[in-house]
N, C-alpha and C positions, 0 to 999 in steps of 0.2 A: 504493499500499499504506500502510496506517495506521501511524503511529508510536506509537500507544497512545491509550487513552481518557483524556481530560481532563475533569474535572467543574468547571464554572464556577458559583460560587454568589454571586449578587448580586441585590439587590432592584430594581436599575435594569436594565430590559430593554435599553435602549440600550447599556449597558456590556457586558451579556452578548453581544449581537449582534456588537459590535465585536471582542470577544476571540475569539468563535467564528469569525468570518470570518478573522481573522488566523491563528489556529491551523490551521483547515481548509486554508488556502492552503499550509501546510507539511506536510500529510498527516496531521494528528491527527484523531481522532474526538472530537467535543465533545458533551457532554451538559450540560444546564443545570438549575439549581434556583433558584427565586426567594426561598427562605427556608431557614433552618437545619434545620427539621424535615424538609422534603422532601429536603434534601441527605443527612441521616443515613439516611433510608430508601433512597435511591438507592445509597449506598455499600454497603449490605448486599447488593444484587443485582448491581450493575455492576462492583464492584472497580476503580475508576479507577486509573490509574498515577500521576496527579498531580491535586491539588485546588487550584484558585484560589479563595480564600475571602475575601469582603469583610468587613472589620472591623466596618463600620457597619450590619450587619443589624439588624432588629428582634429581639425575643426568640424563641429564644435568639440572642444576638449572635455575632459571629464568634469571639470569644475562647472563649465557652462551647462552641460547636460544635467548635472545635479541641481543647478539653480532652476532650470526650466522644469524639471520634475517637481520641485518643491512648490511651484506655483499652483499645482493642482493635485498633488499627491503626497501622502504621508508614508508611503512605502519605505521600509527600512533600507538604507543604502550603505553598502560597505565599499570604501574606496581602496583601490590597489595603487600603491605608489612605489616607485623605484628609489625614492629618497628616504633618508632617515632624519633629516633636519626637522626640528620642532615646528618651524614655520610652515612646512608642507602639511604637517598634521593639522595645524591650526587653520590653514586655508581650507582643507577638506571639511572640517567641522563647521567653519564659518559659512561654507557654501550650502550646508544643510545635510552633510553626511552624518550618519550615526556612528560609524566606526571606520577604521582604516587598517589595512594589512600591508606590510612592506614586502616587496619582491626580493628574492625569489619566493614564490608562494609554497607554503607547506600544506599538503592535502589535509592533514589532521587539524591544523590551525584554522583553515578556511571552513571546514565542516563545523568546528566548535563555534566559530564566530557566527555562522548562519544560524546554528541552533540557539545561540544566545539572543540574537535579534528576534527570532520567532518566540522565544520565551518572554522577552520584553514586550512584544506586541500583544501577547496573551496574558500579561501580568495582571493578577488580581490581588489586592491586599489580603493579608491574613486576617483571621478572626480578631486577633489582638489589635491590629492596625485599624479595623473597621469599627472598633468599639467606641470611638470618640468623634466629636465634632460633626462635620458635614458630609461624611462619606455617603454615597448613593444619591445625592441630589443631582438633578439635571443642570442646575445653575448654581455657581458658587461665586461669592463676592468677598473681597478683602481689600480694605482701603479703597483706592481708586481703580482696582482691577476687577473686572467682571468676566467670568468664564462660563461659556455655554458648552457643557460637556458633550451633549448629543451632537451639536453642530461643530464641535471642536474649534470654537472661536474664542479668542481672548481680546477683550477691549480694555484699553487704558484711557481713563477720562473720556469714555465713549468712542475712542478712535480704535479701529480694528488694527491689530498688529499680527505680523506673520511669524509663526513659530514652527520650528521643525517638530516632528513627532516626539523626539527625545525631550526637547525643551518643554513641550506641552505636558508630557507625562510627569516631568520633575515638578513643574509648577502646580499641576493638578494634585499631586500627592501632598505637597506642602500646604496648598490652600485647603485641602480637605481636612488637614490635621494641623491647624495653625499653632497649637501650643506644643507641638512635639518636635524634638530634635531627632533627625534621622541620621544613623551612622552611614558611613560610606558603603559598608557591606550591605546594609538594608537598601540603599539606593542602587546597588549594582544591577539587580534584575530590571530596574526601570530603564537603565541606559544600555542594557545588554552587554555588560562587561564583567570581568572578574579581576581579582587582584593580580592574576598572572597575565592579564591582557591590557595592562595600562589603565586600571580603574581610576587612580588618583588624577592623572593628567587629563583623561577624557572627561571625568566628572567636573573638574575645575574649569575646563574649557567650556563645557555646556552651560555651567552655572554662570560663568562670566558673560557669555553671549546673551543669556537670558536677561541678566541684569542690564546690560547695555540696551537691549531692545526696549525694556520697560522704561528706562530713564529717558531714552530718546523720545518716547511718547509722552513725557511729562510725569511719569510715575515715580514712586519712591523706590529706594533700595530695599526691596522686600525679601530678597534671597540672601540670607546671612550665613557666612561660614563660621562654624563653631570649631575653634582650633583643636585639632587632635581627635575630633569626633565626627563631624559631618556638616549637615545643613539644616536650617530651620527658617521660618518666616520671621521678619522683624516684629518686634512687639510695639504696637501703636502707642504713641505718647499721649 
């Protein structure tokens, strides 16, 4: 039985074949695209559960494809990059990617990352997490931020802001439990990461981008880092 459709976008056929073989061995259905334009067309018809997207495509490149997808889709995106510099990782996350993997690609790592993104997409709070505050409501408000959970929209001072699926899920969890501090390990399923796959850097980058977007819309600094623990919402004065 298939675990879901994964779209692999890379202009290197050898890379596509390797990733497809690795994922199919774990029960995934894999479709391929050799370039960004083909990938965008496939996404309209096939609705993949996860996209693995090479940063170094020709035009449009991986970052541009990621940005275009984010205009209409919250599908988890894992970027493939040949570089190890932190700026490349930040660029991927800033464009809307949920995770990144550095080439050369490991079959085991890529299957683990895909599984992590699917877990994050299906994440539901535990009974302990749902025992307080506003969990389960269709609309959640906190200071000048209003979230429509069903429509997956966030407004700051009534202005709609664009969030990635990961940014939305982080903010949703914190807004539903405004008095709680979430540890980094507790936030790991939300962003589809583990301590072994760069949790700290990925979480800090997502949280930073979320704060910037809220501030640019005139909102307050609501996502607060608790040193040595994790994140919470700010306490209204």
